[in-house]
C-alpha positions in Angstrom: -96.7 38.0 89.0 -98.5 40.5 86.7 -97.7 41.0 83.2 -94.7 43.1 82.3 -95.5 45.1 79.2 -92.4 47.3 78.8 -88.7 46.4 79.7 -86.6 49.5 80.2 -82.8 48.9 79.9 -82.0 52.3 78.8 -79.0 54.2 79.9 -77.5 51.5 82.3 -73.9 51.0 80.6 -74.6 47.4 79.9 -71.9 46.2 77.7 -73.2 42.5 76.8 -76.7 41.3 76.1 -77.7 38.2 77.9 -79.9 36.0 76.3 -81.5 34.8 79.5 -82.4 38.0 81.2 -85.8 37.4 82.6 -86.2 34.2 81.1 -88.8 33.0 83.8 -90.9 36.2 83.7 -94.1 37.2 81.7 -93.4 38.1 78.0 -93.2 41.9 77.6 -94.3 43.7 74.3 -91.5 46.4 74.2 -87.9 45.9 75.0 -86.1 49.3 75.4 -82.1 48.9 75.7 -81.0 52.2 74.1 -78.0 54.1 75.2 -75.9 51.4 76.6 -72.6 50.0 75.6 -73.7 46.9 73.6 -71.4 46.0 70.7 -72.9 43.0 69.4 -76.4 41.5 69.5 -75.9 37.6 69.5 -78.0 34.6 68.2 -81.2 34.5 69.4 -80.9 37.6 71.5 -84.5 37.8 72.1 -85.6 34.1 72.6 -87.4 34.7 75.8 -89.5 37.4 74.1 -91.1 35.7 71.2 -94.1 38.0 71.0 -92.3 41.3 71.1 -94.0 44.3 69.3 -91.1 46.7 69.4 -87.4 46.6 70.0 -85.4 49.8 70.8 -81.5 49.4 70.6 -80.7 53.1 69.5 -77.6 54.9 70.9 -75.5 51.9 71.7 -72.1 50.7 70.0 -73.6 48.0 68.0 -71.2 46.9 65.3 -72.3 43.4 64.8 -75.8 41.9 64.6 -75.7 38.0 64.3 -77.9 36.8 61.3 -80.3 34.9 64.1 -80.4 37.7 66.7 -84.1 38.2 65.7 -84.8 34.7 64.9 -88.3 33.6 65.4 -89.6 37.0 66.1 -92.9 37.2 63.9 -94.7 40.0 65.7 -92.2 42.9 65.8 -93.1 45.9 64.0 -90.7 48.4 65.0 -86.9 47.9 65.0 -85.0 51.1 66.2 -81.1 50.6 65.5 -80.5 54.3 65.0 -77.1 55.8 66.1 -75.0 52.8 66.3 -71.9 51.5 64.6 -73.4 49.2 62.2 -71.3 48.9 58.9 -73.1 46.1 57.2 -76.5 44.9 57.1 -77.4 40.9 56.4 -80.5 40.7 58.8 -83.9 40.1 57.4 -86.7 41.7 59.7 -90.2 42.8 59.1 -91.9 46.0 59.9 -90.4 49.4 60.4 -86.8 49.7 60.7 -84.5 52.6 61.5 -80.7 52.3 60.5 -80.0 55.9 60.5 -76.9 57.3 62.0 -74.7 54.3 61.4 -71.6 53.5 59.4 -73.3 51.9 56.4 -71.6 52.5 53.3 -73.3 50.2 51.2 -75.8 47.2 51.4 -75.0 44.2 49.1 -77.8 42.6 47.1 -81.2 43.6 46.1 -82.8 46.0 48.4 -86.3 44.9 47.1 -85.4 41.3 48.4 -83.6 42.4 51.7 -86.4 44.8 52.6 -89.2 43.1 51.2 -91.1 42.7 54.4 -90.5 46.4 55.7 -93.2 49.2 55.4 -91.0 51.8 56.5 -87.0 52.1 56.2 -85.0 54.9 57.5 -81.5 55.3 55.9 -80.5 58.8 56.5 -77.0 60.0 58.2 -74.9 57.3 56.8 -71.6 57.5 54.8 -73.1 55.9 51.7 -70.9 55.5 48.6 -72.1 56.8 45.3 -73.4 53.6 43.9 -75.6 52.8 47.1 -77.0 56.5 47.3 -78.3 55.9 43.7 -79.6 52.5 44.6 -81.5 53.6 47.7 -82.9 56.6 45.7 -84.2 54.1 43.2 -85.5 51.7 45.9 -87.0 54.6 47.9 -89.0 56.0 44.6 -90.5 52.5 44.4 -91.4 52.2 47.9 -93.0 55.4 48.1 -95.3 54.5 45.0 -96.3 51.1 46.7 -99.3 51.5 49.1 -98.4 51.7 52.9 -94.7 51.9 52.4 -92.2 54.7 52.8 -88.6 55.1 53.3 -86.2 58.0 53.7 -83.4 58.7 51.2 -80.1 59.2 52.4 -78.5 62.6 52.8 
């Protein structure tokens, strides 16, 4: 079988992530599963794709992401979780992450620790509380001064 580089699951009305999808196939670089009906991303959701470069889950109905959903993914540089229903963030990932258009009101903890491995973070279009808005603005200012890092300030 030839190598599959990109897996497109977009626009299929899928409701549950199956950790064993295509487990015996070649390991793709990109998984695009946007615009489905996923509400949860379970433990080790991407265990069959250990060398992924990019994961696109935008436009689903994701509310819950297991803290171990992206466990052992060391090569991912782009996570798109834009336009879901995420209301809390506890997952540590590296690279670029897009959390815009969710239902985040606050992120507990030190943003410098939570996003220490991220070179770009998008926060806009979330219903942030006043304290979190200030916290994100401070974080964004520090990130923009650091070489090769940026983040967007919430609206």
